MARDO-250693 format. One record per residue: x negated, y, z negated of N, C-alpha, C, O in turn; residue in three letters. Coordinates in pm, 1 decimal. Atoms other than C-alpha are relative to their C-alpha. Last residue first. Example, Ala and Ser with C-alpha at 12.3 -4.5 7.8 and 13.67 -1.06 7.14 Angstrom:
! MARDO-250693
n_xx; n_yy; n_zz; ca_xx; ca_yy; ca_zz; c_xx; c_yy; c_zz; o_xx; o_yy; o_zz; aa
82.0; -119.0; 6.0; -1367.0; -106.0; -714.0; 77.0; 109.0; -73.0; 26.1; 219.8; -89.9; SER
-89.0; -119.0; 0.0; -1230.0; -450.0; -780.0; -90.0; 120.0; 0.0; -193.6; 118.1; -66.5; ALA
//
This chain:
! MARDO-250693
n_xx; n_yy; n_zz; ca_xx; ca_yy; ca_zz; c_xx; c_yy; c_zz; o_xx; o_yy; o_zz; aa
-129.1; 99.2; -45.5; -14544.5; 5785.1; -11988.7; 118.0; 16.2; -50.0; 210.4; -57.4; -15.2; ALA
-82.2; 58.9; 92.2; -14773.0; 6084.7; -12014.6; 109.1; -109.3; 39.0; 194.0; -90.5; 126.2; LEU
-121.9; 32.4; -70.4; -15060.5; 6144.7; -11743.4; 109.5; -45.2; -150.2; 64.4; -134.9; -221.4; LEU
-83.0; -70.7; 79.7; -15345.9; 6311.9; -11949.6; 136.7; -31.9; 60.6; 227.0; 47.7; 34.7; ILE
-53.7; 70.5; 115.2; -15608.4; 6059.2; -11847.3; 109.2; 52.9; -95.5; 136.7; 5.2; -205.7; GLY
51.2; -56.0; 134.3; -15842.9; 6291.6; -11654.5; 88.2; -74.5; -138.0; 70.0; -52.5; -257.8; HIS
145.5; -2.9; -4.4; -15794.8; 6111.0; -11328.4; -66.6; 26.6; -132.1; -166.1; -31.6; -175.3; ASP
21.2; 141.1; 2.4; -15416.6; 6051.6; -11373.7; -158.3; -6.0; -9.9; -200.7; -93.4; -85.5; VAL
-54.8; 69.5; 126.7; -15362.7; 6416.0; -11440.2; -55.5; -147.5; -37.4; -107.9; -180.3; -143.8; ALA
94.0; -70.8; 87.5; -15590.2; 6527.6; -11139.6; 21.6; -24.5; -155.0; -66.6; -28.2; -240.9; ASP
117.2; 75.9; -10.9; -15384.4; 6282.9; -10916.4; -113.3; 51.5; -95.2; -202.1; -26.4; -129.7; SER
-9.0; 153.3; 48.2; -15059.8; 6431.5; -11050.9; -121.6; -88.4; 10.8; -144.2; -171.5; -77.1; LEU
-41.0; -7.5; 162.5; -15164.1; 6805.3; -11026.8; 16.6; -147.9; -45.6; -43.9; -190.2; -144.1; VAL
145.5; -42.7; 95.5; -15322.3; 6740.0; -10694.3; 27.1; 8.1; -125.8; -54.6; -44.1; -201.7; VAL
102.7; 106.4; -28.8; -15007.5; 6544.2; -10555.1; -144.7; 22.8; -53.7; -220.0; -64.7; -96.5; GLY
-58.9; 116.2; 105.1; -14777.0; 6812.9; -10690.0; -99.6; -121.8; 0.8; -143.4; -169.1; -104.1; LEU
38.9; -52.8; 144.1; -14975.2; 7068.3; -10500.2; 31.6; -71.4; -101.5; -36.3; -73.1; -204.1; SER
140.1; 25.4; -10.7; -14946.0; 6853.6; -10178.2; -27.8; 68.5; -131.7; -109.1; 5.6; -199.6; LEU
51.1; 120.7; -10.6; -14567.5; 6838.1; -10218.0; -131.9; -26.7; -19.2; -154.4; -125.1; -89.6; ARG
-32.1; 30.7; 124.3; -14525.2; 7197.5; -10310.5; -34.7; -150.8; -13.7; -100.7; -188.5; -110.5; ILE
79.5; -74.4; 78.2; -14706.4; 7315.5; -9971.2; 13.5; -80.3; -138.1; -86.6; -136.8; -182.1; VAL
132.1; 63.7; -12.2; -14517.3; 7060.8; -9781.2; -97.0; 59.6; -104.7; -159.4; -16.4; -178.7; GLU
-0.4; 117.5; 66.6; -14204.8; 7209.2; -9948.1; -101.3; -86.9; 27.3; -127.3; -170.7; -59.0; PHE
-16.6; -17.1; 150.4; -14295.7; 7557.2; -9842.3; -2.3; -128.2; -64.9; -91.7; -146.9; -147.5; ARG
154.5; -51.4; 60.6; -14396.8; 7461.2; -9483.8; -12.4; 11.0; -126.1; -112.3; -39.3; -177.7; ARG
72.1; 122.7; 2.5; -14053.9; 7265.9; -9428.3; -161.9; 29.7; -49.0; -233.5; -42.1; -118.8; SER
-19.1; 87.6; 136.1; -13894.0; 7573.2; -9566.5; -70.5; -114.1; 7.3; -120.1; -159.6; -95.8; ILE
52.7; -68.4; 116.7; -14065.1; 7796.1; -9298.6; 32.6; -74.2; -148.4; -38.7; -71.8; -248.8; GLU
174.3; -0.1; 15.0; -14004.0; 7567.0; -9029.0; -60.6; 56.7; -123.5; -152.1; 2.4; -185.4; ARG
29.7; 133.1; 45.3; -13614.0; 7550.5; -9112.4; -191.7; -41.3; 19.8; -261.2; -117.6; -47.3; SER
-28.7; 46.6; 170.8; -13617.0; 7910.6; -9136.5; 3.6; -125.6; -17.3; -24.3; -159.0; -132.5; LEU
131.8; -50.8; 73.9; -13785.3; 7950.2; -8794.5; 8.4; -0.5; -128.5; -89.9; -6.9; -202.3; GLU
116.5; 46.8; -14.5; -13534.7; 7731.1; -8629.7; -124.6; 32.9; -85.0; -206.4; -45.0; -133.7; LEU
-9.0; 118.2; 81.7; -13247.3; 7892.9; -8811.6; -96.7; -112.9; 51.0; -105.6; -210.3; -23.7; GLU
22.7; -29.4; 126.6; -13398.1; 8234.1; -8666.4; 48.5; -138.3; -97.5; -11.0; -153.9; -204.2; VAL
118.8; -34.8; 14.8; -13402.9; 8089.8; -8304.5; -39.0; 23.3; -146.7; -134.1; -42.4; -189.0; GLU
47.6; 120.1; -15.0; -13065.5; 7955.8; -8291.8; -181.3; 16.9; -52.2; -240.8; -54.5; -132.9; ARG
-39.1; 96.2; 119.4; -12929.6; 8283.5; -8429.6; -91.4; -145.5; 4.8; -153.2; -186.7; -93.3; LEU
70.3; -51.6; 75.1; -13122.7; 8468.1; -8134.7; 11.7; -68.2; -158.5; -80.3; -92.9; -236.4; ALA
121.5; 18.8; -37.2; -12985.5; 8247.7; -7873.4; -84.3; 42.2; -124.1; -167.3; -37.8; -167.4; ARG
6.9; 138.8; 6.3; -12644.9; 8294.0; -8016.3; -142.6; -53.1; 16.3; -180.5; -129.7; -72.3; GLN
-17.2; -17.5; 128.1; -12668.5; 8665.2; -8015.7; -10.5; -156.7; -41.2; -77.4; -180.1; -141.9; SER
124.7; -22.4; 51.6; -12822.8; 8674.2; -7662.7; 46.3; -32.6; -165.6; -51.2; -72.7; -229.2; TRP
97.9; 75.7; -24.1; -12528.0; 8459.4; -7557.0; -120.8; 8.2; -60.7; -183.9; -85.5; -109.5; ALA
-36.1; 113.4; 99.7; -12260.8; 8674.4; -7725.4; -128.2; -108.7; 29.8; -181.9; -158.9; -68.9; ARG
29.3; -20.5; 135.5; -12416.1; 8978.1; -7558.2; 11.6; -112.3; -85.2; -74.1; -135.2; -170.6; ALA
162.2; -16.4; 12.5; -12434.1; 8807.7; -7222.1; -29.6; 25.5; -137.7; -108.9; -44.7; -200.5; ALA
59.4; 147.9; -15.3; -12048.4; 8688.3; -7257.0; -160.3; -0.4; -15.3; -218.8; -88.0; -79.0; SER
-48.3; 73.9; 102.4; -11928.0; 9041.6; -7348.8; -83.8; -119.4; -24.5; -159.6; -135.0; -120.2; HIS
-9.0; 165.2; -17.1; -12101.2; 9208.5; -7077.5; 27.8; -48.3; -125.9; -68.0; -41.4; -202.8; ASP
-92.4; 50.4; 102.8; -12036.1; 9611.6; -7082.4; 23.9; -177.2; 21.9; 127.4; -227.0; 66.2; ASP
47.9; 133.8; -5.6; -12323.7; 9718.7; -6845.0; 85.5; -57.7; -116.2; 17.2; -114.1; -201.8; ASN
10.6; 34.1; -126.8; -12223.7; 10082.9; -6758.4; -33.4; -178.3; 20.3; -36.6; -236.3; 128.9; GLY
-143.0; -22.8; -71.0; -12038.6; 10178.2; -7092.9; -49.0; -53.3; 155.1; 44.1; -88.9; 227.3; PRO
-9.5; -105.5; -50.7; -12377.2; 9995.2; -7269.6; 155.5; 24.2; 63.2; 232.2; -71.7; 72.6; THR
-145.3; -94.2; 54.1; -12280.8; 9696.9; -7472.9; 4.6; 139.6; 39.7; 88.6; 214.5; -10.2; ARG
-109.4; 49.2; -66.9; -12516.9; 9454.4; -7293.9; 131.6; 54.7; -60.4; 246.2; 12.3; -45.3; TRP
38.4; 14.9; -152.5; -12860.9; 9632.2; -7346.9; 144.3; -44.7; 73.4; 171.7; -10.8; 188.6; GLN
-34.6; -109.0; -42.2; -12718.7; 9725.6; -7710.7; -29.7; -3.7; 167.6; 30.5; 75.9; 239.8; GLN
-169.1; 18.4; 1.7; -12739.5; 9359.8; -7817.4; 46.6; 130.4; 83.1; 137.8; 116.6; 164.7; TRP
-78.5; 88.5; -89.5; -13095.4; 9350.4; -7696.6; 135.5; 10.9; 22.7; 196.1; 7.6; 129.8; CYS
26.8; -26.1; -131.1; -13185.8; 9646.8; -7881.8; 33.1; -76.7; 106.4; 80.7; -25.2; 207.6; GLY
-127.5; -17.0; -48.4; -13016.0; 9560.7; -8208.6; -25.8; 52.3; 152.0; 70.8; 83.5; 221.6; GLY
-15.2; -108.1; -52.1; -13339.2; 9420.2; -8357.4; 122.7; 2.8; 87.2; 157.0; -100.0; 145.5; SER
-3.2; 22.6; -154.5; -13323.9; 9138.5; -8577.9; 31.3; 141.0; 47.9; 104.5; 217.0; -15.5; LEU
-49.3; -142.0; -43.6; -13440.0; 9104.1; -8934.5; 12.1; -28.4; 147.4; -54.8; -111.7; 208.5; ALA
-31.6; -2.8; -132.6; -13465.4; 8788.1; -9153.8; 37.0; 128.2; 32.0; 107.7; 198.0; -40.7; VAL
-61.0; -127.3; -31.6; -13647.4; 8769.2; -9517.8; 42.1; -34.7; 170.8; -33.7; -108.8; 233.3; ALA
1.7; 9.5; -143.5; -13751.5; 8470.2; -9704.8; 76.7; 123.9; 70.2; 181.0; 161.5; 16.9; ILE
-143.6; -10.8; -64.4; -13874.2; 8554.3; -10068.6; 2.1; -20.7; 171.6; -94.0; 9.1; 242.5; PRO
-66.5; -132.6; -12.8; -14210.8; 8480.8; -10215.0; 126.9; -29.3; 101.9; 143.9; -124.7; 177.7; PRO
21.1; -1.3; -148.1; -14267.8; 8139.9; -10361.1; 51.9; 133.7; 22.8; 141.9; 179.5; -47.6; LEU
140.2; 68.4; -31.3; -14398.5; 8145.5; -10743.3; 18.4; 30.9; 144.0; -75.0; 89.7; 198.6; VAL
-25.0; 147.8; -51.8; -14067.4; 8391.8; -10824.3; -156.6; -42.4; 46.7; -237.0; 45.8; 76.8; GLU
111.7; 69.9; 52.2; -14146.6; 8725.8; -11029.3; 1.6; -158.9; 38.0; -44.0; -244.0; -38.4; ASP
-23.3; 153.8; -6.1; -13988.0; 8969.0; -10814.0; -117.1; -71.8; -79.1; -237.5; -47.7; -71.5; ARG
133.2; 103.9; 18.9; -13999.4; 9341.0; -10843.1; 62.1; -132.9; -24.0; 169.3; -151.3; -81.5; THR
29.9; 16.1; 159.4; -13678.6; 9498.7; -10682.0; -134.9; -75.5; -7.6; -186.0; -140.5; 83.6; PRO
-45.7; 128.1; 47.6; -13687.1; 9582.4; -10308.0; -31.5; 0.4; -147.1; -124.2; 67.7; -192.0; THR
-2.6; 4.6; 171.2; -13726.4; 9896.6; -10103.4; 48.5; -153.3; -41.0; 123.4; -223.4; 27.1; PRO
-162.5; 44.5; 62.6; -13814.5; 9795.7; -9745.4; -7.5; 5.7; -136.9; -82.5; -64.2; -205.0; TYR
-71.5; -128.4; -24.3; -14152.0; 9933.0; -9609.2; 137.4; 29.9; -42.7; 197.1; 137.4; -47.5; GLY
31.8; -77.5; 123.6; -14345.9; 9645.2; -9766.3; 65.0; 155.6; 5.8; 61.5; 242.3; -81.5; ALA
-116.6; -36.2; 90.7; -14145.4; 9410.9; -9545.1; -54.9; 83.0; -92.4; 16.2; 91.2; -192.6; LEU
-84.4; -63.1; -75.7; -14417.8; 9411.5; -9245.5; 131.6; 33.8; -94.8; 207.0; 124.4; -59.5; ALA
37.4; -127.1; -46.9; -14701.2; 9382.9; -9497.6; 98.4; 44.2; 85.5; 106.7; 167.0; 89.3; ASP
0.3; -113.6; 123.3; -14535.5; 9094.6; -9680.6; -49.5; 125.8; 56.1; 9.8; 219.6; 2.8; ILE
-145.7; -24.9; 20.4; -14499.1; 8907.4; -9344.7; 10.3; 94.4; -119.2; 75.3; 197.9; -104.2; ALA
-65.0; -93.0; -90.2; -14836.1; 8974.0; -9235.5; 142.8; 23.6; -42.2; 202.1; 131.2; -34.2; GLU
27.2; -140.3; 31.6; -14975.9; 8842.0; -9573.8; 55.0; 88.0; 124.0; 79.6; 206.5; 101.1; THR
116.0; -37.9; 82.5; -14802.6; 8509.5; -9541.2; 4.9; 153.1; -26.6; 101.2; 222.7; -58.6; GLY
22.3; 47.6; 101.1; -14569.7; 8447.8; -9248.3; -105.5; 37.2; -81.0; -199.5; 89.5; -21.1; THR
138.8; -64.9; 71.4; -14453.5; 8607.7; -8952.3; 22.7; -59.1; -127.0; 136.0; -63.8; -174.8; LEU
-21.4; 37.1; 134.0; -14200.9; 8464.5; -8697.1; -150.3; 47.5; -41.2; -255.0; 54.8; 23.1; GLY
140.2; 2.4; 33.8; -14150.9; 8658.4; -8363.5; 10.3; -30.7; -155.1; 76.8; 39.4; -231.4; ALA
-7.8; 42.8; 128.5; -13799.4; 8615.7; -8193.7; -191.8; -19.9; -7.9; -270.4; -71.7; 71.4; MET
//
């Protein structure tokens, strides 16, 4: 599992065709390599349990990384709103 954020993630996804977007936050994308899955699905090594265990570990890692990314995004939003509100209070433009 390799987590990429920021410009590295944008560069990694640049090869995939997508429609143009105008959101404030960039989308979150998930990609898994099937190479590990194929390791346990070859004719000489057909181990359903190992393949299932790999899938479950990969899914847990994806869930953890998505949770971290969402937490980072909410923290950035919280900090941004704090700056905007404190600036509004400092300049007296906060409406009650």
